[in-house]
PDB file of N, CA, C and O in Angstrom:
ATOM      1  N   MET A   1    -226.652 182.275 -25.327  1.00  0.00           N
ATOM      2  CA  MET A   1    -226.737 180.645 -24.266  1.00  0.00           C
ATOM      3  C   MET A   1    -228.063 180.648 -23.907  1.00  0.00           C
ATOM      4  O   MET A   1    -228.635 181.729 -23.762  1.00  0.00           O
ATOM      5  N   SER A   2    -228.716 179.476 -23.720  1.00  0.00           N
ATOM      6  CA  SER A   2    -229.609 178.709 -23.416  1.00  0.00           C
ATOM      7  C   SER A   2    -229.759 179.271 -21.713  1.00  0.00           C
ATOM      8  O   SER A   2    -228.949 179.696 -20.889  1.00  0.00           O
ATOM      9  N   GLU A   3    -231.393 178.988 -21.709  1.00  0.00           N
ATOM     10  CA  GLU A   3    -231.737 180.166 -20.447  1.00  0.00           C
ATOM     11  C   GLU A   3    -231.626 179.034 -19.506  1.00  0.00           C
ATOM     12  O   GLU A   3    -231.778 179.427 -18.350  1.00  0.00           O
ATOM     13  N   THR A   4    -231.494 178.244 -19.566  1.00  0.00           N
ATOM     14  CA  THR A   4    -230.691 176.745 -17.820  1.00  0.00           C
ATOM     15  C   THR A   4    -228.961 176.843 -17.851  1.00  0.00           C
ATOM     16  O   THR A   4    -228.272 176.475 -16.900  1.00  0.00           O
ATOM     17  N   ILE A   5    -228.385 177.429 -19.168  1.00  0.00           N
ATOM     18  CA  ILE A   5    -226.989 177.418 -18.633  1.00  0.00           C
ATOM     19  C   ILE A   5    -226.630 178.651 -17.982  1.00  0.00           C
ATOM     20  O   ILE A   5    -225.774 178.720 -17.100  1.00  0.00           O
ATOM     21  N   LEU A   6    -227.605 180.076 -18.635  1.00  0.00           N
ATOM     22  CA  LEU A   6    -227.414 181.271 -17.771  1.00  0.00           C
ATOM     23  C   LEU A   6    -228.094 181.104 -16.137  1.00  0.00           C
ATOM     24  O   LEU A   6    -227.574 181.665 -15.173  1.00  0.00           O
ATOM     25  N   HIS A   7    -229.149 180.366 -16.044  1.00  0.00           N
ATOM     26  CA  HIS A   7    -229.549 179.884 -14.859  1.00  0.00           C
ATOM     27  C   HIS A   7    -227.887 178.773 -13.794  1.00  0.00           C
ATOM     28  O   HIS A   7    -227.089 179.110 -12.920  1.00  0.00           O
ATOM     29  N   ILE A   8    -228.087 177.733 -14.412  1.00  0.00           N
ATOM     30  CA  ILE A   8    -226.383 177.338 -13.639  1.00  0.00           C
ATOM     31  C   ILE A   8    -225.354 178.229 -13.935  1.00  0.00           C
ATOM     32  O   ILE A   8    -224.457 178.110 -13.099  1.00  0.00           O
ATOM     33  N   LEU A   9    -225.111 179.078 -14.785  1.00  0.00           N
ATOM     34  CA  LEU A   9    -223.920 180.015 -14.368  1.00  0.00           C
ATOM     35  C   LEU A   9    -224.349 181.139 -12.988  1.00  0.00           C
ATOM     36  O   LEU A   9    -223.576 181.319 -12.046  1.00  0.00           O
ATOM     37  N   LEU A  10    -225.580 181.749 -13.092  1.00  0.00           N
ATOM     38  CA  LEU A  10    -225.689 182.512 -11.755  1.00  0.00           C
ATOM     39  C   LEU A  10    -225.629 181.812 -10.810  1.00  0.00           C
ATOM     40  O   LEU A  10    -224.979 182.366  -9.923  1.00  0.00           O
ATOM     41  N   VAL A  11    -226.113 180.498 -10.432  1.00  0.00           N
ATOM     42  CA  VAL A  11    -226.195 180.077  -9.111  1.00  0.00           C
ATOM     43  C   VAL A  11    -224.842 179.707  -8.445  1.00  0.00           C
ATOM     44  O   VAL A  11    -224.646 179.690  -7.230  1.00  0.00           O
ATOM     45  N   VAL A  12    -223.511 179.274  -9.868  1.00  0.00           N
ATOM     46  CA  VAL A  12    -222.529 178.957  -9.424  1.00  0.00           C
ATOM     47  C   VAL A  12    -221.522 179.795  -9.079  1.00  0.00           C
ATOM     48  O   VAL A  12    -220.406 179.663  -8.578  1.00  0.00           O
ATOM     49  N   VAL A  13    -222.419 180.990  -9.602  1.00  0.00           N
ATOM     50  CA  VAL A  13    -221.366 182.223  -9.530  1.00  0.00           C
ATOM     51  C   VAL A  13    -222.107 183.097  -7.644  1.00  0.00           C
ATOM     52  O   VAL A  13    -221.356 183.552  -6.782  1.00  0.00           O
ATOM     53  N   SER A  14    -223.663 183.064  -7.545  1.00  0.00           N
ATOM     54  CA  SER A  14    -224.299 183.437  -6.664  1.00  0.00           C
ATOM     55  C   SER A  14    -223.449 182.454  -5.166  1.00  0.00           C
ATOM     56  O   SER A  14    -223.192 183.045  -4.117  1.00  0.00           O
ATOM     57  N   SER A  15    -223.125 180.927  -5.367  1.00  0.00           N
ATOM     58  CA  SER A  15    -222.699 180.435  -4.406  1.00  0.00           C
ATOM     59  C   SER A  15    -221.044 180.427  -3.981  1.00  0.00           C
ATOM     60  O   SER A  15    -220.552 180.197  -2.876  1.00  0.00           O
ATOM     61  N   ILE A  16    -220.339 180.778  -5.330  1.00  0.00           N
ATOM     62  CA  ILE A  16    -218.777 181.735  -5.035  1.00  0.00           C
ATOM     63  C   ILE A  16    -218.779 182.427  -4.395  1.00  0.00           C
ATOM     64  O   ILE A  16    -217.770 182.456  -3.690  1.00  0.00           O
ATOM     65  N   PHE A  17    -219.799 183.446  -4.136  1.00  0.00           N
ATOM     66  CA  PHE A  17    -219.825 184.913  -3.775  1.00  0.00           C
ATOM     67  C   PHE A  17    -219.884 184.238  -1.996  1.00  0.00           C
ATOM     68  O   PHE A  17    -219.000 183.988  -1.177  1.00  0.00           O
ATOM     69  N   SER A  18    -221.376 184.128  -1.973  1.00  0.00           N
ATOM     70  CA  SER A  18    -221.548 183.662  -0.434  1.00  0.00           C
ATOM     71  C   SER A  18    -221.082 183.029  -0.313  1.00  0.00           C
ATOM     72  O   SER A  18    -221.551 182.815   0.805  1.00  0.00           O
ATOM     73  N   ALA A  19    -219.709 181.553  -0.528  1.00  0.00           N
ATOM     74  CA  ALA A  19    -219.037 181.276   0.287  1.00  0.00           C
ATOM     75  C   ALA A  19    -217.902 182.439   0.800  1.00  0.00           C
ATOM     76  O   ALA A  19    -217.828 182.824   1.967  1.00  0.00           O
ATOM     77  N   GLY A  20    -217.154 182.852  -0.156  1.00  0.00           N
ATOM     78  CA  GLY A  20    -216.341 183.966  -0.089  1.00  0.00           C
ATOM     79  C   GLY A  20    -216.939 185.073   1.151  1.00  0.00           C
ATOM     80  O   GLY A  20    -216.000 185.458   1.847  1.00  0.00           O
ATOM     81  N   ILE A  21    -218.289 185.666   1.577  1.00  0.00           N
ATOM     82  CA  ILE A  21    -218.516 185.842   2.081  1.00  0.00           C
ATOM     83  C   ILE A  21    -218.302 185.392   3.917  1.00  0.00           C
ATOM     84  O   ILE A  21    -217.748 185.933   4.874  1.00  0.00           O
ATOM     85  N   ALA A  22    -219.196 183.939   3.669  1.00  0.00           N
ATOM     86  CA  ALA A  22    -219.168 183.087   4.666  1.00  0.00           C
ATOM     87  C   ALA A  22    -217.908 182.899   5.134  1.00  0.00           C
ATOM     88  O   ALA A  22    -217.872 182.926   6.364  1.00  0.00           O
ATOM     89  N   TRP A  23    -216.675 182.685   4.512  1.00  0.00           N
ATOM     90  CA  TRP A  23    -215.118 182.228   5.298  1.00  0.00           C
ATOM     91  C   TRP A  23    -214.792 183.695   5.362  1.00  0.00           C
ATOM     92  O   TRP A  23    -213.717 183.768   5.957  1.00  0.00           O
ATOM     93  N   ALA A  24    -215.316 185.212   4.946  1.00  0.00           N
ATOM     94  CA  ALA A  24    -214.622 186.291   5.656  1.00  0.00           C
ATOM     95  C   ALA A  24    -215.318 186.635   7.072  1.00  0.00           C
ATOM     96  O   ALA A  24    -214.702 186.958   8.088  1.00  0.00           O
ATOM     97  N   SER A  25    -216.543 186.520   6.965  1.00  0.00           N
ATOM     98  CA  SER A  25    -217.448 186.809   8.323  1.00  0.00           C
ATOM     99  C   SER A  25    -216.406 185.211   9.376  1.00  0.00           C
ATOM    100  O   SER A  25    -215.957 185.411  10.504  1.00  0.00           O
ATOM    101  N   PHE A  26    -216.313 184.352   8.921  1.00  0.00           N
ATOM    102  CA  PHE A  26    -215.686 183.456   9.809  1.00  0.00           C
ATOM    103  C   PHE A  26    -214.256 183.722  10.564  1.00  0.00           C
ATOM    104  O   PHE A  26    -213.877 183.456  11.705  1.00  0.00           O
ATOM    105  N   LYS A  27    -213.648 184.333   9.490  1.00  0.00           N
ATOM    106  CA  LYS A  27    -212.249 184.878   9.540  1.00  0.00           C
ATOM    107  C   LYS A  27    -212.382 186.103  11.040  1.00  0.00           C
ATOM    108  O   LYS A  27    -211.963 186.051  12.196  1.00  0.00           O
ATOM    109  N   GLN A  28    -213.184 187.122  10.253  1.00  0.00           N
ATOM    110  CA  GLN A  28    -213.520 188.083  11.635  1.00  0.00           C
ATOM    111  C   GLN A  28    -213.967 187.564  12.992  1.00  0.00           C
ATOM    112  O   GLN A  28    -213.452 187.936  14.047  1.00  0.00           O
ATOM    113  N   LEU A  29    -215.186 186.477  12.879  1.00  0.00           N
ATOM    114  CA  LEU A  29    -214.911 186.133  14.340  1.00  0.00           C
ATOM    115  C   LEU A  29    -213.940 185.775  14.375  1.00  0.00           C
ATOM    116  O   LEU A  29    -213.373 186.865  14.311  1.00  0.00           O
ATOM    117  N   ARG A  30    -213.185 185.094  14.429  1.00  0.00           N
ATOM    118  CA  ARG A  30    -212.083 184.365  14.829  1.00  0.00           C
ATOM    119  C   ARG A  30    -210.790 185.091  15.615  1.00  0.00           C
ATOM    120  O   ARG A  30    -210.107 184.705  16.563  1.00  0.00           O
ATOM    121  N   LYS A  31    -210.752 186.418  14.736  1.00  0.00           N
ATOM    122  CA  LYS A  31    -209.731 187.499  15.546  1.00  0.00           C
ATOM    123  C   LYS A  31    -210.633 187.859  16.593  1.00  0.00           C
ATOM    124  O   LYS A  31    -210.234 187.877  17.757  1.00  0.00           O
ATOM    125  N   ASP A  32    -211.630 188.102  16.338  1.00  0.00           N
ATOM    126  CA  ASP A  32    -212.707 188.839  17.531  1.00  0.00           C
ATOM    127  C   ASP A  32    -212.930 188.067  18.554  1.00  0.00           C
ATOM    128  O   ASP A  32    -213.035 188.648  19.634  1.00  0.00           O
ATOM    129  N   VAL A  33    -213.046 186.788  18.542  1.00  0.00           N
ATOM    130  CA  VAL A  33    -212.435 185.967  19.897  1.00  0.00           C
ATOM    131  C   VAL A  33    -211.282 185.554  20.251  1.00  0.00           C
ATOM    132  O   VAL A  33    -211.105 184.759  21.174  1.00  0.00           O
ATOM    133  N   ASN A  34    -210.451 186.016  19.603  1.00  0.00           N
ATOM    134  CA  ASN A  34    -208.895 185.798  20.262  1.00  0.00           C
ATOM    135  C   ASN A  34    -208.720 187.258  20.826  1.00  0.00           C
ATOM    136  O   ASN A  34    -208.112 187.516  21.865  1.00  0.00           O
ATOM    137  N   ALA A  35    -209.332 188.181  20.004  1.00  0.00           N
ATOM    138  CA  ALA A  35    -208.688 189.698  20.833  1.00  0.00           C
ATOM    139  C   ALA A  35    -209.338 189.627  21.943  1.00  0.00           C
ATOM    140  O   ALA A  35    -208.756 190.498  22.589  1.00  0.00           O
ATOM    141  N   ILE A  36    -210.399 189.065  22.853  1.00  0.00           N
ATOM    142  CA  ILE A  36    -211.298 188.767  23.776  1.00  0.00           C
ATOM    143  C   ILE A  36    -210.754 188.436  24.997  1.00  0.00           C
ATOM    144  O   ILE A  36    -210.941 188.852  26.140  1.00  0.00           O
ATOM    145  N   GLY A  37    -209.621 187.102  24.221  1.00  0.00           N
ATOM    146  CA  GLY A  37    -209.105 186.182  24.912  1.00  0.00           C
ATOM    147  C   GLY A  37    -207.716 186.698  25.478  1.00  0.00           C
ATOM    148  O   GLY A  37    -207.197 186.264  26.507  1.00  0.00           O
ATOM    149  N   LYS A  38    -207.221 187.622  24.714  1.00  0.00           N
ATOM    150  CA  LYS A  38    -205.871 188.250  24.830  1.00  0.00           C
ATOM    151  C   LYS A  38    -206.723 189.184  25.969  1.00  0.00           C
ATOM    152  O   LYS A  38    -206.307 189.154  27.127  1.00  0.00           O
ATOM    153  N   LYS A  39    -207.690 189.857  25.706  1.00  0.00           N
ATOM    154  CA  LYS A  39    -207.275 191.169  26.768  1.00  0.00           C
ATOM    155  C   LYS A  39    -208.070 190.606  28.311  1.00  0.00           C
ATOM    156  O   LYS A  39    -208.067 191.380  29.268  1.00  0.00           O
ATOM    157  N   ILE A  40    -208.627 189.429  28.421  1.00  0.00           N
ATOM    158  CA  ILE A  40    -208.800 188.525  29.727  1.00  0.00           C
ATOM    159  C   ILE A  40    -207.490 188.168  29.645  1.00  0.00           C
ATOM    160  O   ILE A  40    -206.750 189.151  29.645  1.00  0.00           O
ATOM    161  N   ASN A  41    -206.810 186.883  29.562  1.00  0.00           N
ATOM    162  CA  ASN A  41    -205.234 186.935  30.055  1.00  0.00           C
ATOM    163  C   ASN A  41    -204.340 188.224  29.665  1.00  0.00           C
ATOM    164  O   ASN A  41    -203.287 187.908  29.109  1.00  0.00           O
ATOM    165  N   ASP A  42    -204.482 189.202  29.790  1.00  0.00           N
ATOM    166  CA  ASP A  42    -203.797 190.611  30.023  1.00  0.00           C
ATOM    167  C   ASP A  42    -204.257 191.282  31.567  1.00  0.00           C
ATOM    168  O   ASP A  42    -203.620 191.865  32.444  1.00  0.00           O
ATOM    169  N   SER A  43    -205.548 190.922  31.428  1.00  0.00           N
ATOM    170  CA  SER A  43    -206.363 191.458  32.977  1.00  0.00           C
ATOM    171  C   SER A  43    -205.734 190.676  33.736  1.00  0.00           C
ATOM    172  O   SER A  43    -205.097 191.048  34.721  1.00  0.00           O
ATOM    173  N   GLU A  44    -205.885 189.154  33.235  1.00  0.00           N
ATOM    174  CA  GLU A  44    -205.524 188.157  34.646  1.00  0.00           C
ATOM    175  C   GLU A  44    -203.896 188.951  35.502  1.00  0.00           C
ATOM    176  O   GLU A  44    -203.631 189.105  36.694  1.00  0.00           O
ATOM    177  N   LYS A  45    -203.030 189.331  34.120  1.00  0.00           N
ATOM    178  CA  LYS A  45    -201.813 189.243  34.867  1.00  0.00           C
ATOM    179  C   LYS A  45    -201.382 190.635  35.080  1.00  0.00           C
ATOM    180  O   LYS A  45    -200.410 191.162  35.620  1.00  0.00           O
ATOM    181  N   ASP A  46    -201.910 190.843  34.775  1.00  0.00           N
ATOM    182  CA  ASP A  46    -202.365 192.456  35.174  1.00  0.00           C
ATOM    183  C   ASP A  46    -202.687 192.761  36.879  1.00  0.00           C
ATOM    184  O   ASP A  46    -202.163 193.592  37.621  1.00  0.00           O
ATOM    185  N   ALA A  47    -203.813 191.688  37.176  1.00  0.00           N
ATOM    186  CA  ALA A  47    -204.306 191.718  38.683  1.00  0.00           C
ATOM    187  C   ALA A  47    -203.176 190.834  39.174  1.00  0.00           C
ATOM    188  O   ALA A  47    -202.734 191.346  40.202  1.00  0.00           O
ATOM    189  N   LEU A  48    -202.534 189.737  38.874  1.00  0.00           N
ATOM    190  CA  LEU A  48    -201.698 189.467  39.789  1.00  0.00           C
ATOM    191  C   LEU A  48    -200.631 190.111  40.138  1.00  0.00           C
ATOM    192  O   LEU A  48    -200.265 190.126  41.313  1.00  0.00           O
ATOM    193  N   ARG A  49    -199.835 190.872  38.964  1.00  0.00           N
ATOM    194  CA  ARG A  49    -198.430 191.940  39.489  1.00  0.00           C
ATOM    195  C   ARG A  49    -198.938 192.506  40.038  1.00  0.00           C
ATOM    196  O   ARG A  49    -198.364 192.367  41.118  1.00  0.00           O
ATOM    197  N   ARG A  50    -200.259 193.636  40.301  1.00  0.00           N
ATOM    198  CA  ARG A  50    -200.316 194.746  41.140  1.00  0.00           C
ATOM    199  C   ARG A  50    -200.527 193.845  42.807  1.00  0.00           C
ATOM    200  O   ARG A  50    -200.036 194.286  43.846  1.00  0.00           O
ATOM    201  N   HIS A  51    -201.292 192.638  42.736  1.00  0.00           N
ATOM    202  CA  HIS A  51    -201.424 191.911  44.161  1.00  0.00           C
ATOM    203  C   HIS A  51    -199.893 191.514  44.446  1.00  0.00           C
ATOM    204  O   HIS A  51    -199.533 191.166  45.571  1.00  0.00           O
ATOM    205  N   HIS A  52    -199.057 191.585  43.401  1.00  0.00           N
ATOM    206  CA  HIS A  52    -197.921 191.039  43.957  1.00  0.00           C
ATOM    207  C   HIS A  52    -197.053 192.504  44.475  1.00  0.00           C
ATOM    208  O   HIS A  52    -196.569 192.537  45.606  1.00  0.00           O
ATOM    209  N   ASN A  53    -196.938 193.520  43.655  1.00  0.00           N
ATOM    210  CA  ASN A  53    -196.345 194.996  44.012  1.00  0.00           C
ATOM    211  C   ASN A  53    -197.090 195.419  45.455  1.00  0.00           C
ATOM    212  O   ASN A  53    -196.273 195.817  46.285  1.00  0.00           O
ATOM    213  N   VAL A  54    -198.226 195.411  45.831  1.00  0.00           N
ATOM    214  CA  VAL A  54    -199.383 195.724  46.583  1.00  0.00           C
ATOM    215  C   VAL A  54    -198.499 194.946  48.107  1.00  0.00           C
ATOM    216  O   VAL A  54    -198.240 195.340  49.245  1.00  0.00           O
ATOM    217  N   SER A  55    -198.343 194.084  47.574  1.00  0.00           N
ATOM    218  CA  SER A  55    -197.842 192.823  48.991  1.00  0.00           C
ATOM    219  C   SER A  55    -196.655 192.980  49.434  1.00  0.00           C
ATOM    220  O   SER A  55    -196.302 192.552  50.533  1.00  0.00           O
ATOM    221  N   LEU A  56    -195.643 193.828  48.359  1.00  0.00           N
ATOM    222  CA  LEU A  56    -194.068 193.807  48.492  1.00  0.00           C
ATOM    223  C   LEU A  56    -193.995 194.753  49.140  1.00  0.00           C
ATOM    224  O   LEU A  56    -193.089 194.898  49.961  1.00  0.00           O
ATOM    225  N   VAL A  57    -195.325 196.004  48.850  1.00  0.00           N
ATOM    226  CA  VAL A  57    -194.789 197.266  49.247  1.00  0.00           C
ATOM    227  C   VAL A  57    -195.644 197.452  51.094  1.00  0.00           C
ATOM    228  O   VAL A  57    -195.465 198.375  51.888  1.00  0.00           O
ATOM    229  N   LEU A  58    -196.481 196.289  51.253  1.00  0.00           N
ATOM    230  CA  LEU A  58    -197.311 196.348  52.649  1.00  0.00           C
ATOM    231  C   LEU A  58    -195.979 195.366  53.310  1.00  0.00           C
ATOM    232  O   LEU A  58    -195.945 195.546  54.527  1.00  0.00           O
ATOM    233  N   MET A  59    -194.938 194.434  52.864  1.00  0.00           N
ATOM    234  CA  MET A  59    -194.100 193.582  54.027  1.00  0.00           C
ATOM    235  C   MET A  59    -192.968 195.196  53.820  1.00  0.00           C
ATOM    236  O   MET A  59    -192.511 195.619  54.882  1.00  0.00           O
ATOM    237  N   LEU A  60    -192.524 196.116  52.310  1.00  0.00           N
ATOM    238  CA  LEU A  60    -191.689 196.983  53.042  1.00  0.00           C
ATOM    239  C   LEU A  60    -191.512 197.900  53.928  1.00  0.00           C
ATOM    240  O   LEU A  60    -190.570 198.572  54.349  1.00  0.00           O
ATOM    241  N   ALA A  61    -193.009 197.745  54.194  1.00  0.00           N
ATOM    242  CA  ALA A  61    -193.359 199.673  54.591  1.00  0.00           C
ATOM    243  C   ALA A  61    -193.283 199.454  56.189  1.00  0.00           C
ATOM    244  O   ALA A  61    -192.942 200.290  57.026  1.00  0.00           O
ATOM    245  N   ALA A  62    -193.804 197.734  56.464  1.00  0.00           N
ATOM    246  CA  ALA A  62    -194.055 197.358  57.750  1.00  0.00           C
ATOM    247  C   ALA A  62    -193.214 197.308  58.693  1.00  0.00           C
ATOM    248  O   ALA A  62    -192.075 196.873  58.517  1.00  0.00           O
ATOM    249  N   PRO A  63    -193.727 197.822  60.035  1.00  0.00           N
ATOM    250  CA  PRO A  63    -192.382 197.650  61.279  1.00  0.00           C
ATOM    251  C   PRO A  63    -191.994 196.305  61.718  1.00  0.00           C
ATOM    252  O   PRO A  63    -192.937 195.691  62.217  1.00  0.00           O
ATOM    253  N   ALA A  64    -190.847 195.648  61.677  1.00  0.00           N
ATOM    254  CA  ALA A  64    -190.138 194.529  62.195  1.00  0.00           C
ATOM    255  C   ALA A  64    -191.491 193.808  62.727  1.00  0.00           C
ATOM    256  O   ALA A  64    -192.181 192.941  62.190  1.00  0.00           O
ATOM    257  N   LYS A  65    -191.624 194.474  63.976  1.00  0.00           N
ATOM    258  CA  LYS A  65    -192.514 193.723  64.954  1.00  0.00           C
ATOM    259  C   LYS A  65    -194.147 193.430  64.116  1.00  0.00           C
ATOM    260  O   LYS A  65    -195.016 192.650  64.505  1.00  0.00           O
ATOM    261  N   LYS A  66    -194.181 194.070  63.232  1.00  0.00           N
ATOM    262  CA  LYS A  66    -195.834 193.913  62.165  1.00  0.00           C
ATOM    263  C   LYS A  66    -195.307 192.582  61.094  1.00  0.00           C
ATOM    264  O   LYS A  66    -196.027 191.645  60.747  1.00  0.00           O
ATOM    265  N   GLU A  67    -194.295 192.731  60.816  1.00  0.00           N
ATOM    266  CA  GLU A  67    -194.178 191.529  59.524  1.00  0.00           C
ATOM    267  C   GLU A  67    -194.932 190.390  59.694  1.00  0.00           C
ATOM    268  O   GLU A  67    -195.723 190.040  58.818  1.00  0.00           O
ATOM    269  N   ARG A  68    -194.768 189.708  60.811  1.00  0.00           N
ATOM    270  CA  ARG A  68    -195.558 188.454  60.745  1.00  0.00           C
ATOM    271  C   ARG A  68    -196.842 188.141  60.710  1.00  0.00           C
ATOM    272  O   ARG A  68    -197.489 187.201  60.248  1.00  0.00           O
ATOM    273  N   GLU A  69    -197.163 189.433  61.482  1.00  0.00           N
ATOM    274  CA  GLU A  69    -198.990 189.479  61.315  1.00  0.00           C
ATOM    275  C   GLU A  69    -199.523 189.838  59.933  1.00  0.00           C
ATOM    276  O   GLU A  69    -200.505 189.333  59.390  1.00  0.00           O
ATOM    277  N   ILE A  70    -198.771 190.733  59.476  1.00  0.00           N
ATOM    278  CA  ILE A  70    -199.313 191.220  58.431  1.00  0.00           C
ATOM    279  C   ILE A  70    -198.910 189.953  56.748  1.00  0.00           C
ATOM    280  O   ILE A  70    -199.383 189.746  55.631  1.00  0.00           O
ATOM    281  N   CYS A  71    -198.114 189.605  57.356  1.00  0.00           N
ATOM    282  CA  CYS A  71    -197.758 188.065  56.179  1.00  0.00           C
ATOM    283  C   CYS A  71    -198.735 187.345  56.175  1.00  0.00           C
ATOM    284  O   CYS A  71    -199.047 186.997  55.037  1.00  0.00           O
ATOM    285  N   GLU A  72    -199.634 186.799  57.303  1.00  0.00           N
ATOM    286  CA  GLU A  72    -200.620 185.836  58.130  1.00  0.00           C
ATOM    287  C   GLU A  72    -201.620 186.331  57.401  1.00  0.00           C
ATOM    288  O   GLU A  72    -202.374 185.531  56.847  1.00  0.00           O
ATOM    289  N   LEU A  73    -201.833 187.784  57.249  1.00  0.00           N
ATOM    290  CA  LEU A  73    -203.416 188.632  56.449  1.00  0.00           C
ATOM    291  C   LEU A  73    -202.986 188.355  54.891  1.00  0.00           C
ATOM    292  O   LEU A  73    -203.783 187.899  54.071  1.00  0.00           O
ATOM    293  N   LEU A  74    -201.290 188.770  54.510  1.00  0.00           N
ATOM    294  CA  LEU A  74    -201.031 188.783  53.122  1.00  0.00           C
ATOM    295  C   LEU A  74    -201.961 186.884  52.433  1.00  0.00           C
ATOM    296  O   LEU A  74    -202.936 186.753  51.693  1.00  0.00           O
ATOM    297  N   LYS A  75    -201.189 185.922  53.033  1.00  0.00           N
ATOM    298  CA  LYS A  75    -201.562 184.334  52.683  1.00  0.00           C
ATOM    299  C   LYS A  75    -202.862 184.624  53.170  1.00  0.00           C
ATOM    300  O   LYS A  75    -202.902 185.636  52.470  1.00  0.00           O
ATOM    301  N   GLU A  76    -204.151 184.645  53.841  1.00  0.00           N
ATOM    302  CA  GLU A  76    -205.441 184.769  53.452  1.00  0.00           C
ATOM    303  C   GLU A  76    -206.384 185.314  52.817  1.00  0.00           C
ATOM    304  O   GLU A  76    -207.592 185.334  53.052  1.00  0.00           O
ATOM    305  N   GLY A  77    -205.518 185.955  51.636  1.00  0.00           N
ATOM    306  CA  GLY A  77    -206.155 186.884  50.720  1.00  0.00           C
ATOM    307  C   GLY A  77    -205.887 186.080  49.724  1.00  0.00           C
ATOM    308  O   GLY A  77    -206.228 186.380  48.580  1.00  0.00           O
TER     309      GLY A  77
END
């Protein structure tokens, strides 16, 4: 094999190897970003659920005379 063919072969093989590493890195980065987005969405859903649960408990525990006042306080929040 001549030296130029060996050089071209080495360049082609290293380019293919580099492209494979870049693709794998991109896929991992995409998975990481999706995982962060899922955690943010789950956190938002949990916060809304907890707020609803606390509001419901307050309304159920409130005396009948104070229901309207508590309802107005919950609307402000």
